[in-house]
N, C-alpha and C positions, 0 to 999 in steps of 0.2 A: 128351658132355653131362654137365653136373652132374646130380645126383639131384633128384628132385622130392619135396618135403615134403608128407606127408599129415598134416594137423594137426587135432585134435579137441578140443573144447572140453568144458565141464562136462556131466557125466551121460552122456556118450556111452559111457563105460565100462559103463553098464547097458542098452545096447541089447540088445534080446532079452528083457528082463525088465521094462523100464519102459514103462508104457502100450503095449502091443503093438497096440492098436486104432489108434493113431496112428503109431507107428514100426515095426510089424512085428515078427517074431519073429527076424530076422537079427541076429546079434551083430556087435560091431566086429570081432572076430577073423575072422568070416566074410567081412566086407567087405574086410579086410586081405588074405585068402587070394584072393579074386577080383582085387584089385588087383594082387597078386604075379603072378598069371597072366598079366594084361594086360600088365604091365611086362615079362614074358619074352617075350611076343609082340612088343612094341614096342622091345625091347632097350635098356630103360632101367633105372636104379636108383631105388628108392624109399627114403624114409626114414619112419618112422611115429612120431608122438607124440601122446599124449592127456594132459591135464591139466585138473583142476577148478580150478585156480588161475590167475586171470588174469595174474599176473606171470610165470608159467612160460611161458605162450603168448606173451607179448611177448618174452620172452628168446629162444625159439626162433624167432620171426619175425625178431629181430635177427641171429641166427646166420645165417638163410637169405639174409640180404643178400649174403654173400660165399660160401655154400657151396652154394646151390641154383639150379636153372634156374627154379623155379617152386613155388608153393604152392598145394595144394587144402585149403581151410580150412573146416570145418563148426564155427563158433563157438559152436553152440547158442545158449542164451538171452544170451550176451554180445553176439549180433547187435543186439539191441534197446536195450543199455544202456552199451556200452563205448566211450566217446571214447578211452580209453587204446589199445585195440586199433586203432581207426580211425587214430589217429596212428602207431603201429607200423607198419601196412601202408602208409601214406603214406611212412614213412621208409626203407622198403626198395626203392623204385622205383629202377630199372626192372624189378625182379623181379616178374613177374605173380602175383597172388593171385586165384584163383576161389573164390567163396564158394558152398558146397554145402549144401543141407538135404535131409533125406529127405522130409519132408512139404512140402506147398505151403502155406508159411507165411501167403500171401495169402488161402487159403480157410479158415484156421483161425478158430474162433469169438472167440478172444481177440485184439480189435483192436490190442492193442499189438504183437502179432507182425507186424503188416503194415507195420511200419517197420523198416528196416535202417539203422543208423548206419554200417555197414561198406560196403555196396555201392556207395556214390558213390566210393570209393577202390580199389575192386576192379576187376580187368579185366573181370569179368562175374559173374554169379549163376545157378546151376541149382537148382532146387527142385521137390519134388514127385514125383521119379521113384524114391523109395526108394533102395535100395543102388545102383541105375543112375546115381543123381546124381554119385556119386563117379567112376564109369567115365567119365561124360561130361565131368565136371570135369577128369579127368586129360587126356583127349583135348584138350580146349580149352585148358588151360595149356600143353601140348606145342605146340600150333599157335601159341599168342602167343609162347612162349620162342623158338621158331624164327625168328620174324621179328624179334627183338630183337637 
């Protein structure tokens, strides 16, 4: 099986420091370490990429079209604003993309966070389980990729 891409958008490099009341104290490196352990158990390969730049995320999605079995994607605030990322996700079908979020975006007080422009073109969305959202997202994308 091709590797699974774990893709992270803006500000996720500051996990553990940024708004710990919302996002917790776990760092992105901690999440990656947990994912590596799960990948060993599942006998799969992972690739990791984080960028604060929309164009870099689009480029990675385009690369995933031919090089990855699936993508677990935390697009951060681009979830609510990026038609370009939506189009990039659509363009790599049938490679499944699972959108993940640490917080329950629908329970957040900022109502603009209640709408995802990306969810309609993703295979699914997992939100609100903290770092476990990534583990659940990885299992989900593998189940979908197996069926493709």
